[in-house]
PDBQT receptor file of N, H, CA, C and O in Angstrom, charges set to zero:
ATOM      1  N   MET A   1      -9.063  31.223  -7.795  1.00  0.00    +0.000 N 
ATOM      2  CA  MET A   1      -9.241  30.073  -6.932  1.00  0.00    +0.000 C 
ATOM      3  C   MET A   1      -8.332  30.232  -5.715  1.00  0.00    +0.000 C 
ATOM      4  O   MET A   1      -7.163  30.593  -5.840  1.00  0.00    +0.000 OA
ATOM      5  N   THR A   2      -8.871  29.965  -4.577  1.00  0.00    +0.000 N 
ATOM      6  H   THR A   2      -9.821  29.671  -4.476  1.00  0.00    +0.000 HD
ATOM      7  CA  THR A   2      -8.145  30.018  -3.310  1.00  0.00    +0.000 C 
ATOM      8  C   THR A   2      -7.954  28.581  -2.823  1.00  0.00    +0.000 C 
ATOM      9  O   THR A   2      -8.836  27.740  -2.995  1.00  0.00    +0.000 OA
ATOM     10  N   ARG A   3      -6.817  28.307  -2.224  1.00  0.00    +0.000 N 
ATOM     11  H   ARG A   3      -6.100  28.990  -2.084  1.00  0.00    +0.000 HD
ATOM     12  CA  ARG A   3      -6.541  26.956  -1.705  1.00  0.00    +0.000 C 
ATOM     13  C   ARG A   3      -6.484  27.025  -0.179  1.00  0.00    +0.000 C 
ATOM     14  O   ARG A   3      -5.654  27.734   0.390  1.00  0.00    +0.000 OA
ATOM     15  N   ILE A   4      -7.376  26.280   0.472  1.00  0.00    +0.000 N 
ATOM     16  H   ILE A   4      -8.050  25.705   0.010  1.00  0.00    +0.000 HD
ATOM     17  CA  ILE A   4      -7.433  26.262   1.932  1.00  0.00    +0.000 C 
ATOM     18  C   ILE A   4      -7.244  24.823   2.400  1.00  0.00    +0.000 C 
ATOM     19  O   ILE A   4      -8.030  23.936   2.068  1.00  0.00    +0.000 OA
ATOM     20  N   ASN A   5      -6.179  24.611   3.181  1.00  0.00    +0.000 N 
ATOM     21  H   ASN A   5      -5.540  25.331   3.450  1.00  0.00    +0.000 HD
ATOM     22  CA  ASN A   5      -5.847  23.279   3.692  1.00  0.00    +0.000 C 
ATOM     23  C   ASN A   5      -5.853  22.228   2.582  1.00  0.00    +0.000 C 
ATOM     24  O   ASN A   5      -6.375  21.126   2.748  1.00  0.00    +0.000 OA
ATOM     25  N   GLY A   6      -5.259  22.597   1.451  1.00  0.00    +0.000 N 
ATOM     26  H   GLY A   6      -4.834  23.493   1.316  1.00  0.00    +0.000 HD
ATOM     27  CA  GLY A   6      -5.096  21.658   0.354  1.00  0.00    +0.000 C 
ATOM     28  C   GLY A   6      -6.284  21.492  -0.565  1.00  0.00    +0.000 C 
ATOM     29  O   GLY A   6      -6.215  20.709  -1.512  1.00  0.00    +0.000 OA
ATOM     30  N   LYS A   7      -7.387  22.213  -0.317  1.00  0.00    +0.000 N 
ATOM     31  H   LYS A   7      -7.442  22.850   0.452  1.00  0.00    +0.000 HD
ATOM     32  CA  LYS A   7      -8.575  22.097  -1.155  1.00  0.00    +0.000 C 
ATOM     33  C   LYS A   7      -8.842  23.421  -1.869  1.00  0.00    +0.000 C 
ATOM     34  O   LYS A   7      -8.815  24.486  -1.252  1.00  0.00    +0.000 OA
ATOM     35  N   ASN A   8      -9.098  23.342  -3.163  1.00  0.00    +0.000 N 
ATOM     36  H   ASN A   8      -9.120  22.477  -3.664  1.00  0.00    +0.000 HD
ATOM     37  CA  ASN A   8      -9.440  24.543  -3.920  1.00  0.00    +0.000 C 
ATOM     38  C   ASN A   8     -10.863  24.966  -3.603  1.00  0.00    +0.000 C 
ATOM     39  O   ASN A   8     -11.758  24.132  -3.469  1.00  0.00    +0.000 OA
ATOM     40  N   THR A   9     -11.062  26.276  -3.484  1.00  0.00    +0.000 N 
ATOM     41  H   THR A   9     -10.334  26.953  -3.593  1.00  0.00    +0.000 HD
ATOM     42  CA  THR A   9     -12.379  26.825  -3.193  1.00  0.00    +0.000 C 
ATOM     43  C   THR A   9     -12.521  28.166  -3.906  1.00  0.00    +0.000 C 
ATOM     44  O   THR A   9     -11.525  28.823  -4.205  1.00  0.00    +0.000 OA
ATOM     45  N   ASP A  10     -13.735  28.560  -4.171  1.00  0.00    +0.000 N 
ATOM     46  H   ASP A  10     -14.544  28.025  -3.928  1.00  0.00    +0.000 HD
ATOM     47  CA  ASP A  10     -13.998  29.821  -4.860  1.00  0.00    +0.000 C 
ATOM     48  C   ASP A  10     -14.315  30.950  -3.897  1.00  0.00    +0.000 C 
ATOM     49  O   ASP A  10     -15.042  31.878  -4.251  1.00  0.00    +0.000 OA
ATOM     50  N   ILE A  11     -13.787  30.886  -2.699  1.00  0.00    +0.000 N 
ATOM     51  H   ILE A  11     -13.197  30.132  -2.412  1.00  0.00    +0.000 HD
ATOM     52  CA  ILE A  11     -14.066  31.921  -1.710  1.00  0.00    +0.000 C 
ATOM     53  C   ILE A  11     -13.045  33.050  -1.833  1.00  0.00    +0.000 C 
ATOM     54  O   ILE A  11     -11.848  32.803  -1.979  1.00  0.00    +0.000 OA
ATOM     55  N   SER A  12     -13.522  34.268  -1.774  1.00  0.00    +0.000 N 
ATOM     56  H   SER A  12     -14.494  34.468  -1.656  1.00  0.00    +0.000 HD
ATOM     57  CA  SER A  12     -12.632  35.431  -1.738  1.00  0.00    +0.000 C 
ATOM     58  C   SER A  12     -13.453  36.639  -1.306  1.00  0.00    +0.000 C 
ATOM     59  O   SER A  12     -14.683  36.605  -1.287  1.00  0.00    +0.000 OA
ATOM     60  N   ASP A  13     -12.747  37.696  -0.964  1.00  0.00    +0.000 N 
ATOM     61  H   ASP A  13     -11.747  37.723  -0.980  1.00  0.00    +0.000 HD
ATOM     62  CA  ASP A  13     -13.337  38.984  -0.604  1.00  0.00    +0.000 C 
ATOM     63  C   ASP A  13     -14.153  38.960   0.687  1.00  0.00    +0.000 C 
ATOM     64  O   ASP A  13     -15.044  39.788   0.875  1.00  0.00    +0.000 OA
ATOM     65  N   ILE A  14     -13.848  38.008   1.581  1.00  0.00    +0.000 N 
ATOM     66  H   ILE A  14     -13.124  37.335   1.429  1.00  0.00    +0.000 HD
ATOM     67  CA  ILE A  14     -14.370  38.084   2.942  1.00  0.00    +0.000 C 
ATOM     68  C   ILE A  14     -13.155  38.088   3.861  1.00  0.00    +0.000 C 
ATOM     69  O   ILE A  14     -12.072  37.648   3.475  1.00  0.00    +0.000 OA
ATOM     70  N   THR A  15     -13.340  38.582   5.062  1.00  0.00    +0.000 N 
ATOM     71  H   THR A  15     -14.220  38.940   5.376  1.00  0.00    +0.000 HD
ATOM     72  CA  THR A  15     -12.205  38.624   5.985  1.00  0.00    +0.000 C 
ATOM     73  C   THR A  15     -11.950  37.231   6.551  1.00  0.00    +0.000 C 
ATOM     74  O   THR A  15     -12.813  36.353   6.526  1.00  0.00    +0.000 OA
ATOM     75  N   PHE A  16     -10.739  37.065   7.058  1.00  0.00    +0.000 N 
ATOM     76  H   PHE A  16     -10.038  37.778   7.078  1.00  0.00    +0.000 HD
ATOM     77  CA  PHE A  16     -10.415  35.804   7.711  1.00  0.00    +0.000 C 
ATOM     78  C   PHE A  16     -11.317  35.585   8.912  1.00  0.00    +0.000 C 
ATOM     79  O   PHE A  16     -11.742  34.456   9.159  1.00  0.00    +0.000 OA
ATOM     80  N   ALA A  17     -11.617  36.624   9.657  1.00  0.00    +0.000 N 
ATOM     81  H   ALA A  17     -11.272  37.541   9.456  1.00  0.00    +0.000 HD
ATOM     82  CA  ALA A  17     -12.504  36.500  10.816  1.00  0.00    +0.000 C 
ATOM     83  C   ALA A  17     -13.870  35.964  10.387  1.00  0.00    +0.000 C 
ATOM     84  O   ALA A  17     -14.419  35.079  11.044  1.00  0.00    +0.000 OA
ATOM     85  N   GLU A  18     -14.418  36.485   9.302  1.00  0.00    +0.000 N 
ATOM     86  H   GLU A  18     -13.972  37.204   8.768  1.00  0.00    +0.000 HD
ATOM     87  CA  GLU A  18     -15.720  36.019   8.805  1.00  0.00    +0.000 C 
ATOM     88  C   GLU A  18     -15.659  34.553   8.396  1.00  0.00    +0.000 C 
ATOM     89  O   GLU A  18     -16.539  33.764   8.742  1.00  0.00    +0.000 OA
ATOM     90  N   TYR A  19     -14.621  34.198   7.664  1.00  0.00    +0.000 N 
ATOM     91  H   TYR A  19     -13.906  34.838   7.384  1.00  0.00    +0.000 HD
ATOM     92  CA  TYR A  19     -14.474  32.817   7.212  1.00  0.00    +0.000 C 
ATOM     93  C   TYR A  19     -14.325  31.859   8.388  1.00  0.00    +0.000 C 
ATOM     94  O   TYR A  19     -15.000  30.831   8.449  1.00  0.00    +0.000 OA
ATOM     95  N   LEU A  20     -13.443  32.199   9.318  1.00  0.00    +0.000 N 
ATOM     96  H   LEU A  20     -12.895  33.034   9.269  1.00  0.00    +0.000 HD
ATOM     97  CA  LEU A  20     -13.183  31.316  10.455  1.00  0.00    +0.000 C 
ATOM     98  C   LEU A  20     -14.427  31.133  11.320  1.00  0.00    +0.000 C 
ATOM     99  O   LEU A  20     -14.701  30.030  11.793  1.00  0.00    +0.000 OA
ATOM    100  N   GLU A  21     -15.171  32.203  11.524  1.00  0.00    +0.000 N 
ATOM    101  H   GLU A  21     -14.948  33.099  11.140  1.00  0.00    +0.000 HD
ATOM    102  CA  GLU A  21     -16.406  32.106  12.301  1.00  0.00    +0.000 C 
ATOM    103  C   GLU A  21     -17.422  31.230  11.575  1.00  0.00    +0.000 C 
ATOM    104  O   GLU A  21     -18.052  30.362  12.179  1.00  0.00    +0.000 OA
ATOM    105  N   ARG A  22     -17.570  31.464  10.291  1.00  0.00    +0.000 N 
ATOM    106  H   ARG A  22     -17.058  32.169   9.800  1.00  0.00    +0.000 HD
ATOM    107  CA  ARG A  22     -18.523  30.693   9.490  1.00  0.00    +0.000 C 
ATOM    108  C   ARG A  22     -18.204  29.201   9.504  1.00  0.00    +0.000 C 
ATOM    109  O   ARG A  22     -19.110  28.367   9.507  1.00  0.00    +0.000 OA
ATOM    110  N   GLU A  23     -16.916  28.868   9.512  1.00  0.00    +0.000 N 
ATOM    111  H   GLU A  23     -16.180  29.545   9.509  1.00  0.00    +0.000 HD
ATOM    112  CA  GLU A  23     -16.494  27.466   9.489  1.00  0.00    +0.000 C 
ATOM    113  C   GLU A  23     -16.393  26.845  10.881  1.00  0.00    +0.000 C 
ATOM    114  O   GLU A  23     -16.092  25.658  11.008  1.00  0.00    +0.000 OA
ATOM    115  N   GLY A  24     -16.644  27.642  11.931  1.00  0.00    +0.000 N 
ATOM    116  H   GLY A  24     -16.888  28.607  11.828  1.00  0.00    +0.000 HD
ATOM    117  CA  GLY A  24     -16.703  27.116  13.287  1.00  0.00    +0.000 C 
ATOM    118  C   GLY A  24     -15.367  26.924  13.986  1.00  0.00    +0.000 C 
ATOM    119  O   GLY A  24     -15.272  26.149  14.938  1.00  0.00    +0.000 OA
ATOM    120  N   TYR A  25     -14.336  27.617  13.527  1.00  0.00    +0.000 N 
ATOM    121  H   TYR A  25     -14.413  28.246  12.753  1.00  0.00    +0.000 HD
ATOM    122  CA  TYR A  25     -13.025  27.513  14.178  1.00  0.00    +0.000 C 
ATOM    123  C   TYR A  25     -13.015  28.280  15.494  1.00  0.00    +0.000 C 
ATOM    124  O   TYR A  25     -13.612  29.351  15.604  1.00  0.00    +0.000 OA
ATOM    125  N   SER A  26     -12.333  27.726  16.486  1.00  0.00    +0.000 N 
ATOM    126  H   SER A  26     -11.847  26.857  16.397  1.00  0.00    +0.000 HD
ATOM    127  CA  SER A  26     -12.088  28.419  17.744  1.00  0.00    +0.000 C 
ATOM    128  C   SER A  26     -10.812  29.244  17.589  1.00  0.00    +0.000 C 
ATOM    129  O   SER A  26      -9.730  28.679  17.437  1.00  0.00    +0.000 OA
ATOM    130  N   LEU A  27     -10.923  30.552  17.624  1.00  0.00    +0.000 N 
ATOM    131  H   LEU A  27     -11.802  31.011  17.747  1.00  0.00    +0.000 HD
ATOM    132  CA  LEU A  27      -9.783  31.426  17.364  1.00  0.00    +0.000 C 
ATOM    133  C   LEU A  27      -8.659  31.257  18.370  1.00  0.00    +0.000 C 
ATOM    134  O   LEU A  27      -7.511  31.589  18.075  1.00  0.00    +0.000 OA
ATOM    135  N   LYS A  28      -8.969  30.750  19.544  1.00  0.00    +0.000 N 
ATOM    136  H   LYS A  28      -9.902  30.480  19.784  1.00  0.00    +0.000 HD
ATOM    137  CA  LYS A  28      -7.943  30.569  20.581  1.00  0.00    +0.000 C 
ATOM    138  C   LYS A  28      -7.027  29.385  20.288  1.00  0.00    +0.000 C 
ATOM    139  O   LYS A  28      -5.930  29.303  20.840  1.00  0.00    +0.000 OA
ATOM    140  N   ARG A  29      -7.460  28.476  19.433  1.00  0.00    +0.000 N 
ATOM    141  H   ARG A  29      -8.352  28.543  18.984  1.00  0.00    +0.000 HD
ATOM    142  CA  ARG A  29      -6.734  27.223  19.251  1.00  0.00    +0.000 C 
ATOM    143  C   ARG A  29      -6.231  27.000  17.836  1.00  0.00    +0.000 C 
ATOM    144  O   ARG A  29      -5.988  25.859  17.441  1.00  0.00    +0.000 OA
ATOM    145  N   ILE A  30      -6.069  28.082  17.055  1.00  0.00    +0.000 N 
ATOM    146  H   ILE A  30      -6.266  29.008  17.376  1.00  0.00    +0.000 HD
ATOM    147  CA  ILE A  30      -5.609  27.915  15.682  1.00  0.00    +0.000 C 
ATOM    148  C   ILE A  30      -4.496  28.896  15.339  1.00  0.00    +0.000 C 
ATOM    149  O   ILE A  30      -4.273  29.893  16.026  1.00  0.00    +0.000 OA
ATOM    150  N   ALA A  31      -3.812  28.574  14.253  1.00  0.00    +0.000 N 
ATOM    151  H   ALA A  31      -3.993  27.764  13.695  1.00  0.00    +0.000 HD
ATOM    152  CA  ALA A  31      -2.868  29.489  13.619  1.00  0.00    +0.000 C 
ATOM    153  C   ALA A  31      -3.218  29.488  12.134  1.00  0.00    +0.000 C 
ATOM    154  O   ALA A  31      -3.597  28.457  11.578  1.00  0.00    +0.000 OA
ATOM    155  N   VAL A  32      -3.087  30.650  11.500  1.00  0.00    +0.000 N 
ATOM    156  H   VAL A  32      -2.779  31.487  11.952  1.00  0.00    +0.000 HD
ATOM    157  CA  VAL A  32      -3.411  30.781  10.088  1.00  0.00    +0.000 C 
ATOM    158  C   VAL A  32      -2.163  31.228   9.339  1.00  0.00    +0.000 C 
ATOM    159  O   VAL A  32      -1.528  32.221   9.694  1.00  0.00    +0.000 OA
ATOM    160  N   GLU A  33      -1.827  30.480   8.304  1.00  0.00    +0.000 N 
ATOM    161  H   GLU A  33      -2.343  29.673   8.016  1.00  0.00    +0.000 HD
ATOM    162  CA  GLU A  33      -0.708  30.825   7.434  1.00  0.00    +0.000 C 
ATOM    163  C   GLU A  33      -1.272  31.202   6.067  1.00  0.00    +0.000 C 
ATOM    164  O   GLU A  33      -2.079  30.470   5.495  1.00  0.00    +0.000 OA
ATOM    165  N   VAL A  34      -0.840  32.346   5.553  1.00  0.00    +0.000 N 
ATOM    166  H   VAL A  34      -0.185  32.941   6.017  1.00  0.00    +0.000 HD
ATOM    167  CA  VAL A  34      -1.295  32.823   4.256  1.00  0.00    +0.000 C 
ATOM    168  C   VAL A  34      -0.072  33.030   3.368  1.00  0.00    +0.000 C 
ATOM    169  O   VAL A  34       0.795  33.852   3.668  1.00  0.00    +0.000 OA
ATOM    170  N   ASN A  35      -0.014  32.288   2.288  1.00  0.00    +0.000 N 
ATOM    171  H   ASN A  35      -0.718  31.621   2.044  1.00  0.00    +0.000 HD
ATOM    172  CA  ASN A  35       1.088  32.398   1.333  1.00  0.00    +0.000 C 
ATOM    173  C   ASN A  35       2.450  32.302   2.024  1.00  0.00    +0.000 C 
ATOM    174  O   ASN A  35       3.379  33.044   1.704  1.00  0.00    +0.000 OA
ATOM    175  N   GLY A  36       2.546  31.373   2.976  1.00  0.00    +0.000 N 
ATOM    176  H   GLY A  36       1.791  30.770   3.236  1.00  0.00    +0.000 HD
ATOM    177  CA  GLY A  36       3.813  31.109   3.641  1.00  0.00    +0.000 C 
ATOM    178  C   GLY A  36       4.131  31.991   4.833  1.00  0.00    +0.000 C 
ATOM    179  O   GLY A  36       5.192  31.842   5.438  1.00  0.00    +0.000 OA
ATOM    180  N   GLU A  37       3.239  32.907   5.186  1.00  0.00    +0.000 N 
ATOM    181  H   GLU A  37       2.377  33.029   4.695  1.00  0.00    +0.000 HD
ATOM    182  CA  GLU A  37       3.450  33.815   6.324  1.00  0.00    +0.000 C 
ATOM    183  C   GLU A  37       2.336  33.637   7.348  1.00  0.00    +0.000 C 
ATOM    184  O   GLU A  37       1.165  33.517   6.987  1.00  0.00    +0.000 OA
ATOM    185  N   ILE A  38       2.708  33.621   8.636  1.00  0.00    +0.000 N 
ATOM    186  H   ILE A  38       3.659  33.719   8.929  1.00  0.00    +0.000 HD
ATOM    187  CA  ILE A  38       1.703  33.532   9.697  1.00  0.00    +0.000 C 
ATOM    188  C   ILE A  38       0.938  34.856   9.782  1.00  0.00    +0.000 C 
ATOM    189  O   ILE A  38       1.537  35.930   9.834  1.00  0.00    +0.000 OA
ATOM    190  N   LEU A  39      -0.385  34.761   9.796  1.00  0.00    +0.000 N 
ATOM    191  H   LEU A  39      -0.872  33.888   9.753  1.00  0.00    +0.000 HD
ATOM    192  CA  LEU A  39      -1.235  35.938   9.945  1.00  0.00    +0.000 C 
ATOM    193  C   LEU A  39      -1.500  36.153  11.429  1.00  0.00    +0.000 C 
ATOM    194  O   LEU A  39      -1.950  35.238  12.119  1.00  0.00    +0.000 OA
ATOM    195  N   LYS A  40      -1.226  37.349  11.921  1.00  0.00    +0.000 N 
ATOM    196  H   LYS A  40      -0.861  38.092  11.360  1.00  0.00    +0.000 HD
ATOM    197  CA  LYS A  40      -1.459  37.666  13.330  1.00  0.00    +0.000 C 
ATOM    198  C   LYS A  40      -2.960  37.681  13.618  1.00  0.00    +0.000 C 
ATOM    199  O   LYS A  40      -3.760  38.138  12.801  1.00  0.00    +0.000 OA
ATOM    200  N   LYS A  41      -3.322  37.171  14.795  1.00  0.00    +0.000 N 
ATOM    201  H   LYS A  41      -2.672  36.799  15.458  1.00  0.00    +0.000 HD
ATOM    202  CA  LYS A  41      -4.733  37.114  15.167  1.00  0.00    +0.000 C 
ATOM    203  C   LYS A  41      -5.398  38.483  15.116  1.00  0.00    +0.000 C 
ATOM    204  O   LYS A  41      -6.565  38.596  14.739  1.00  0.00    +0.000 OA
ATOM    205  N   GLN A  42      -4.657  39.527  15.495  1.00  0.00    +0.000 N 
ATOM    206  H   GLN A  42      -3.709  39.436  15.801  1.00  0.00    +0.000 HD
ATOM    207  CA  GLN A  42      -5.235  40.866  15.489  1.00  0.00    +0.000 C 
ATOM    208  C   GLN A  42      -5.558  41.346  14.070  1.00  0.00    +0.000 C 
ATOM    209  O   GLN A  42      -6.286  42.324  13.899  1.00  0.00    +0.000 OA
ATOM    210  N   ASP A  43      -5.018  40.661  13.049  1.00  0.00    +0.000 N 
ATOM    211  H   ASP A  43      -4.427  39.867  13.187  1.00  0.00    +0.000 HD
ATOM    212  CA  ASP A  43      -5.260  41.058  11.659  1.00  0.00    +0.000 C 
ATOM    213  C   ASP A  43      -6.378  40.268  10.984  1.00  0.00    +0.000 C 
ATOM    214  O   ASP A  43      -6.712  40.547   9.833  1.00  0.00    +0.000 OA
ATOM    215  N   TYR A  44      -6.964  39.291  11.673  1.00  0.00    +0.000 N 
ATOM    216  H   TYR A  44      -6.692  39.065  12.609  1.00  0.00    +0.000 HD
ATOM    217  CA  TYR A  44      -8.013  38.471  11.067  1.00  0.00    +0.000 C 
ATOM    218  C   TYR A  44      -9.188  39.314  10.557  1.00  0.00    +0.000 C 
ATOM    219  O   TYR A  44      -9.724  39.044   9.481  1.00  0.00    +0.000 OA
ATOM    220  N   SER A  45      -9.583  40.318  11.316  1.00  0.00    +0.000 N 
ATOM    221  H   SER A  45      -9.148  40.537  12.190  1.00  0.00    +0.000 HD
ATOM    222  CA  SER A  45     -10.749  41.130  10.934  1.00  0.00    +0.000 C 
ATOM    223  C   SER A  45     -10.450  42.129   9.828  1.00  0.00    +0.000 C 
ATOM    224  O   SER A  45     -11.359  42.559   9.118  1.00  0.00    +0.000 OA
ATOM    225  N   ALA A  46      -9.192  42.500   9.677  1.00  0.00    +0.000 N 
ATOM    226  H   ALA A  46      -8.453  42.150  10.254  1.00  0.00    +0.000 HD
ATOM    227  CA  ALA A  46      -8.834  43.526   8.697  1.00  0.00    +0.000 C 
ATOM    228  C   ALA A  46      -8.287  42.954   7.388  1.00  0.00    +0.000 C 
ATOM    229  O   ALA A  46      -8.111  43.690   6.417  1.00  0.00    +0.000 OA
ATOM    230  N   THR A  47      -8.018  41.646   7.355  1.00  0.00    +0.000 N 
ATOM    231  H   THR A  47      -8.161  41.048   8.144  1.00  0.00    +0.000 HD
ATOM    232  CA  THR A  47      -7.395  41.040   6.183  1.00  0.00    +0.000 C 
ATOM    233  C   THR A  47      -8.413  40.206   5.428  1.00  0.00    +0.000 C 
ATOM    234  O   THR A  47      -9.054  39.320   5.995  1.00  0.00    +0.000 OA
ATOM    235  N   LYS A  48      -8.556  40.501   4.135  1.00  0.00    +0.000 N 
ATOM    236  H   LYS A  48      -8.036  41.221   3.675  1.00  0.00    +0.000 HD
ATOM    237  CA  LYS A  48      -9.493  39.754   3.304  1.00  0.00    +0.000 C 
ATOM    238  C   LYS A  48      -8.792  38.615   2.586  1.00  0.00    +0.000 C 
ATOM    239  O   LYS A  48      -7.618  38.711   2.227  1.00  0.00    +0.000 OA
ATOM    240  N   ILE A  49      -9.529  37.546   2.388  1.00  0.00    +0.000 N 
ATOM    241  H   ILE A  49     -10.482  37.468   2.680  1.00  0.00    +0.000 HD
ATOM    242  CA  ILE A  49      -9.057  36.429   1.581  1.00  0.00    +0.000 C 
ATOM    243  C   ILE A  49      -9.125  36.869   0.123  1.00  0.00    +0.000 C 
ATOM    244  O   ILE A  49     -10.138  37.392  -0.340  1.00  0.00    +0.000 OA
ATOM    245  N   LYS A  50      -8.020  36.643  -0.589  1.00  0.00    +0.000 N 
ATOM    246  H   LYS A  50      -7.197  36.218  -0.213  1.00  0.00    +0.000 HD
ATOM    247  CA  LYS A  50      -7.949  37.055  -1.993  1.00  0.00    +0.000 C 
ATOM    248  C   LYS A  50      -7.833  35.836  -2.898  1.00  0.00    +0.000 C 
ATOM    249  O   LYS A  50      -7.310  34.792  -2.507  1.00  0.00    +0.000 OA
ATOM    250  N   ASP A  51      -8.328  35.996  -4.100  1.00  0.00    +0.000 N 
ATOM    251  H   ASP A  51      -8.753  36.843  -4.418  1.00  0.00    +0.000 HD
ATOM    252  CA  ASP A  51      -8.187  34.952  -5.105  1.00  0.00    +0.000 C 
ATOM    253  C   ASP A  51      -6.710  34.645  -5.299  1.00  0.00    +0.000 C 
ATOM    254  O   ASP A  51      -5.904  35.561  -5.464  1.00  0.00    +0.000 OA
ATOM    255  N   GLY A  52      -6.352  33.385  -5.280  1.00  0.00    +0.000 N 
ATOM    256  H   GLY A  52      -7.007  32.641  -5.146  1.00  0.00    +0.000 HD
ATOM    257  CA  GLY A  52      -4.963  32.983  -5.444  1.00  0.00    +0.000 C 
ATOM    258  C   GLY A  52      -4.227  32.734  -4.142  1.00  0.00    +0.000 C 
ATOM    259  O   GLY A  52      -3.115  32.207  -4.160  1.00  0.00    +0.000 OA
ATOM    260  N   ASP A  53      -4.826  33.106  -2.995  1.00  0.00    +0.000 N 
ATOM    261  H   ASP A  53      -5.729  33.534  -2.980  1.00  0.00    +0.000 HD
ATOM    262  CA  ASP A  53      -4.186  32.846  -1.705  1.00  0.00    +0.000 C 
ATOM    263  C   ASP A  53      -4.059  31.349  -1.465  1.00  0.00    +0.000 C 
ATOM    264  O   ASP A  53      -4.923  30.567  -1.860  1.00  0.00    +0.000 OA
ATOM    265  N   VAL A  54      -2.967  30.964  -0.812  1.00  0.00    +0.000 N 
ATOM    266  H   VAL A  54      -2.265  31.600  -0.491  1.00  0.00    +0.000 HD
ATOM    267  CA  VAL A  54      -2.783  29.601  -0.330  1.00  0.00    +0.000 C 
ATOM    268  C   VAL A  54      -2.784  29.690   1.190  1.00  0.00    +0.000 C 
ATOM    269  O   VAL A  54      -1.901  30.305   1.787  1.00  0.00    +0.000 OA
ATOM    270  N   ILE A  55      -3.782  29.073   1.807  1.00  0.00    +0.000 N 
ATOM    271  H   ILE A  55      -4.500  28.574   1.322  1.00  0.00    +0.000 HD
ATOM    272  CA  ILE A  55      -4.041  29.234   3.232  1.00  0.00    +0.000 C 
ATOM    273  C   ILE A  55      -3.966  27.875   3.924  1.00  0.00    +0.000 C 
ATOM    274  O   ILE A  55      -4.514  26.884   3.442  1.00  0.00    +0.000 OA
ATOM    275  N   GLU A  56      -3.286  27.852   5.051  1.00  0.00    +0.000 N 
ATOM    276  H   GLU A  56      -2.842  28.658   5.443  1.00  0.00    +0.000 HD
ATOM    277  CA  GLU A  56      -3.266  26.669   5.909  1.00  0.00    +0.000 C 
ATOM    278  C   GLU A  56      -3.779  27.101   7.279  1.00  0.00    +0.000 C 
ATOM    279  O   GLU A  56      -3.292  28.075   7.853  1.00  0.00    +0.000 OA
ATOM    280  N   ILE A  57      -4.759  26.374   7.796  1.00  0.00    +0.000 N 
ATOM    281  H   ILE A  57      -5.155  25.583   7.330  1.00  0.00    +0.000 HD
ATOM    282  CA  ILE A  57      -5.306  26.632   9.124  1.00  0.00    +0.000 C 
ATOM    283  C   ILE A  57      -4.973  25.423   9.980  1.00  0.00    +0.000 C 
ATOM    284  O   ILE A  57      -5.383  24.302   9.679  1.00  0.00    +0.000 OA
ATOM    285  N   VAL A  58      -4.230  25.661  11.042  1.00  0.00    +0.000 N 
ATOM    286  H   VAL A  58      -3.897  26.572  11.286  1.00  0.00    +0.000 HD
ATOM    287  CA  VAL A  58      -3.735  24.576  11.889  1.00  0.00    +0.000 C 
ATOM    288  C   VAL A  58      -4.326  24.730  13.281  1.00  0.00    +0.000 C 
ATOM    289  O   VAL A  58      -4.263  25.801  13.884  1.00  0.00    +0.000 OA
ATOM    290  N   GLY A  59      -4.903  23.641  13.781  1.00  0.00    +0.000 N 
ATOM    291  H   GLY A  59      -4.954  22.771  13.291  1.00  0.00    +0.000 HD
ATOM    292  CA  GLY A  59      -5.448  23.644  15.132  1.00  0.00    +0.000 C 
ATOM    293  C   GLY A  59      -4.487  23.019  16.112  1.00  0.00    +0.000 C 
ATOM    294  O   GLY A  59      -3.792  22.054  15.793  1.00  0.00    +0.000 OA
ATOM    295  N   PHE A  60      -4.451  23.575  17.313  1.00  0.00    +0.000 N 
ATOM    296  H   PHE A  60      -5.015  24.359  17.572  1.00  0.00    +0.000 HD
ATOM    297  CA  PHE A  60      -3.594  23.066  18.375  1.00  0.00    +0.000 C 
ATOM    298  C   PHE A  60      -4.376  22.066  19.208  1.00  0.00    +0.000 C 
ATOM    299  O   PHE A  60      -5.532  22.304  19.559  1.00  0.00    +0.000 OA
ATOM    300  N   VAL A  61      -3.745  20.956  19.517  1.00  0.00    +0.000 N 
ATOM    301  H   VAL A  61      -2.806  20.763  19.232  1.00  0.00    +0.000 HD
ATOM    302  CA  VAL A  61      -4.393  19.903  20.288  1.00  0.00    +0.000 C 
ATOM    303  C   VAL A  61      -3.547  19.629  21.522  1.00  0.00    +0.000 C 
ATOM    304  O   VAL A  61      -2.334  19.442  21.435  1.00  0.00    +0.000 OA
ATOM    305  N   GLY A  62      -4.204  19.609  22.661  1.00  0.00    +0.000 N 
ATOM    306  H   GLY A  62      -5.190  19.762  22.732  1.00  0.00    +0.000 HD
ATOM    307  CA  GLY A  62      -3.492  19.289  23.907  1.00  0.00    +0.000 C 
ATOM    308  C   GLY A  62      -3.622  17.802  24.201  1.00  0.00    +0.000 C 
ATOM    309  O   GLY A  62      -4.484  17.121  23.645  1.00  0.00    +0.000 OA
ATOM    310  N   GLY A  63      -2.798  17.329  25.039  1.00  0.00    +0.000 N 
ATOM    311  H   GLY A  63      -2.098  17.883  25.491  1.00  0.00    +0.000 HD
ATOM    312  CA  GLY A  63      -2.882  15.916  25.396  1.00  0.00    +0.000 C 
ATOM    313  C   GLY A  63      -1.726  15.527  26.292  1.00  0.00    +0.000 C 
ATOM    314  O   GLY A  63      -0.894  16.352  26.672  1.00  0.00    +0.000 OA
ATOM    315  N   GLY A  64      -1.700  14.296  26.603  1.00  0.00    +0.000 N 
ATOM    316  H   GLY A  64      -2.375  13.626  26.294  1.00  0.00    +0.000 HD
ATOM    317  CA  GLY A  64      -0.637  13.846  27.473  1.00  0.00    +0.000 C 
ATOM    318  C   GLY A  64      -0.214  12.439  27.201  1.00  0.00    +0.000 C 
ATOM    319  O   GLY A  64       0.683  11.924  27.867  1.00  0.00    +0.000 OA
TER     320      GLY A  64
């Protein structure tokens, strides 16, 4: 089981790039933390989501 933003899911063995695209995230406006470590954007395509990962995806919001 993988935990993404506090929700358990049965997703694994796809890359972060595939997951983020499928879920409609804008790569320019997010940060991804995997098991307590920030994942570099250049690694999204090469890093697969694994069973047991704890993932937080945070979006940046501008405003004034």
